[in-house]
Every structure is written in structure tokens, then in C-alpha cells.
N, C-alpha and C positions, 0 to 999 in steps of 0.2 A: 503491500500499500503506500500511497505518497504521503507527502507532509499534514493537506487537510484530511483524510482518512485517518490516520495516524490520530491527529486531534480529533478529530470527531470523538475518539473514546474518552478522552479527559477533557471534551467540552465546559463540561462544569467542576472541573477541581481548579481549588485554590490554590494551589501550589507548583510555583511558577516552575522549580527546580525537576518536579515530575514528567509538568509538559514538557520539561526541554528532555528530558531524558528519554521519554516517547519519541523524539523525531532524533535525537543524537546520533544515533547508526548511519542515517541518510546524511546529516550533514557535515560529518567527520569524514567520509567516501566521499563527498562532495569539493573536502576542504585538504584532505590528506590520504591518496588514494595507498598509501606505506603506512597508515594506521593503522591496522589489524589489531581492536584492542577485546579484551571481552571482560568486561565489567562485573559480569554477572558470577566470575570464578574466584572473585576476592575475598578475601575472607569479611568475616562480619565487622560494619564500621561502625562509629560513632555519631559521625559530623550528621546531622538533619540534613545537610544537603546534600551531601554527596549518598548518604543513605537513599533520598529521593529521587538523584541522579540513576543512580542503578536501579529503582523501582520503576521507574518510567524505561529505563533503557531493558529491562526486563520484560515489560509489558510490551512494548516493539516486536520483541523477539514472538513473542508470543501470538500475536496479532498476525505476524509474518506467516507463522506456522499456519496459524486459523485458515488464513485467508486462500495461502497457496493452495493450501489441500482441500479447500471447498470443492461443491458442484457446480457454485458459483462461474469461482475464478477457471475451472477449466471447461465450462462449454463457452464461455463469455471470450475468451481467450485463446481459442482456439478456431471461432467463428470467426474475429478478428482477424486471426493469421490467412483465413482461407479468404477474406475479404479484399484484406492488404497486398498478397501473391501476385493477382495479379499489378495489382496497383505501381510495385515497387519491383516489377520485372526489368531483371538486366544490373539492377543495383546490387552490390555488396548487402547489404543490409540483411540480416535472418529476418524473414516474418513471423514466426514462433514469439522473434525476439521483439519484434514492433509490436505485434496484438498483445505481449502482455504488459509492455510498458504503456501503450496507449489505454490501455482498459484503466490504470492505475490514475490516471491524468483523466480520463473522463470522470470518475467516479469523484476526483476534485473538484472539478468543473460541477457536476450537479451537486453538491453540496454545498455550493457557494451559491448557484441560480434559483435554488430551491429553500435560501437565507435557513438552510438547517446548521451550518455552521457560518462562521464570520472569519474573515480575513483577520477583522479589528483586534480582536481577542487572542487569537493567536499570535500576534506580535506584543501586544501588550503584555505576554505571559513571557516573552522571549527578550524585552528589553526591563523587564522586572529581576531576572538572573544575574546575577553580581559578576564581574566577570573573576573579581579574588577567590570565587567559589568555582567558577568554570575552571581558572586555573588549579586551581587544587585538583581538581578530578581527573583532568589528563595530566596533569605531573605523577599521579596516585598508579596510574595504568602507562606510565612509562612515554608518555607525549609530548614532545614539545607545545606549548600552548600557542605559540605565538602566531605561526601560521593557521593555523583553527582559527583563532581569535578573529583574526583580519576577514578572515570572511566570513565569518559569525557577524562583523558587524557592517559586513557590504549585504549580507544576506538580509540583516532588518532594516538596514536604510534603501534599498532596494526596491524593498516589498512586490518580489516579480508576485507571488499567489496568487494577490488580487487578481492581476490580467487571466487567471487562468476562467476568470467567468466570461470570457471571448475564444470564440473558434479559431480564429487564427492565431492566439496565445499556445491556445492546448498544441495546435502545430506545431509551432515555432519551438514547445519543450521539448515536444517527442523528436522533434531535429535536432534541437542540443543535445539530447542524452547519447543519439549515434553518431553523431558528432565524435563524443568522446573516445568512440570505439573505430570508424569510418572518417575519414576526412573528409570526403565528397558524400554524403548517404543518399541524396536526391538530387534529382536535375529538379528544374522549375513545373515543369510537368507533371513527374511524378508527385511532388509536396502538391500540387493541387490536386491529385486522385487521391493521396493520404487525407486531404481535406475533406475530398466527399467523404469518404468513409468514415471518419470520426465524426463527421454533422449527420450523418445516418444513424450512426452507433449511441451517441448522446439521446437525440430522438427516441431511437427502441427503447431504451432503459430509463428512459423519462419517469415513468410510471410505477415501476417497480423496484429501481435502484436498490430502493432501503433495505428489499429485505436480506439481501447479505448481510448489513448489520446492525439487524436485526439478532440474525441467527449467532450473530458473533456475540453480539450484549451478552444473550442468555449464555452462551460459553464460558465468558469470563466470567460472570457471577458464581457459575456453575461450579470455574475451579478455584473463585474467592472462599 
């Protein structure tokens, strides 16, 4: 799941560090690809902010595990793969990868357009997490914090998640993810074809996309 989909499960949380922890794996992956950490394996901590960050981190892993094994994900990622395969014919981009990422970005778009989550709330939590506590968490995990903190500041200031409400921005973000792996993922024609698939699928999922969130709410409640 992407940032706002993870935030859905903590949208009523008042702990900025738990919210940050719930998206920290993705933030860290974007900031520093070489920073491979496993905070869930750390011994018990006493600092409450560290504990909250680890709690959020563990919740992120649990949510992704449930989501990627769900019938919803398996079905719709496959359907998107089938639709996107002709759209990117001739591209080096793998249609399964594209379908996977497209589905996650589409869910973020739908959460925003249906006013189920609000980007303002998400960013407010991130801004309330103090740099010193983030630095302590990263150092505890053997990560030089400066690279992450520079990215984190930019991530908050740019507020690009607001743009996910627009189709063009969803496709732009999808292309951006692909560019991390493939230098020139799409031609202009292919990008337009991808955009049409994404638009179609946003409309297709608009009426029942919340089902997967409700199912996962139940699973998380059972596990707590």
C-alpha cells in the first residue's frame, strides 16, 4: 500500500510518531535505498517515541502482508496487468510491476477524492514529529540520519500527495516509480495509453474499493 492507504489505518491516531512509523519503511526506501533496517527485531525500548515509531513500522509490515495476500489485490493487480500489457508494449517496464503500483496509487486517489482521508491531516502528523527523535530512531538502527532528514523535509514541503487527487498526477507518480528502475519507461503514446487504463480503473473501483480497507480493519482488530 502507498502512503495515504497506510495512513487510513491511523487516521484517528493522535500519536505523530506512530503515524510516521507506519510510513517510515516507504519513506526510508525513497530516501536511501541502501538503508535496509529491521526495527521490529530490536530489543525492547524505553523511549516512548522510539516505541511508537517501531509500533507504526510493525503495523506497516502487517498491513502490507495482509494486503498483498488479499483476493482484492491479487484480482485487481492481475486485471490491471492485463489492461496495461498492450498499453506498454515495447517498453522494458514489467506489466505485473506496473499493475501492482498502479493499484496502490489508485487507492490513494480514491481515498482522497471520496474524502475518506485528508492529506492535511497526514502532513500535520509528519510535521509534529521532532527531528531529534527521528534522528535517534535512525541512529539506533545504524542509519546516518542526514540523508533521510533532507529527503523528509523535502517530502513535507513539496506536499505532492495532494496532487494524487488528479489523474495526471497519479500517472506521473506511476512513471516516477518506474524511472527508478528503467531510464525511459514510457513513450508519450504509451503514457497516454497508461493514463486511459488508470482512468478506467479509478472509475471501476470507485463504488467498492473500501471493501478491502474494511476487511483489513477487521483483520487488524482481530490481531490486536
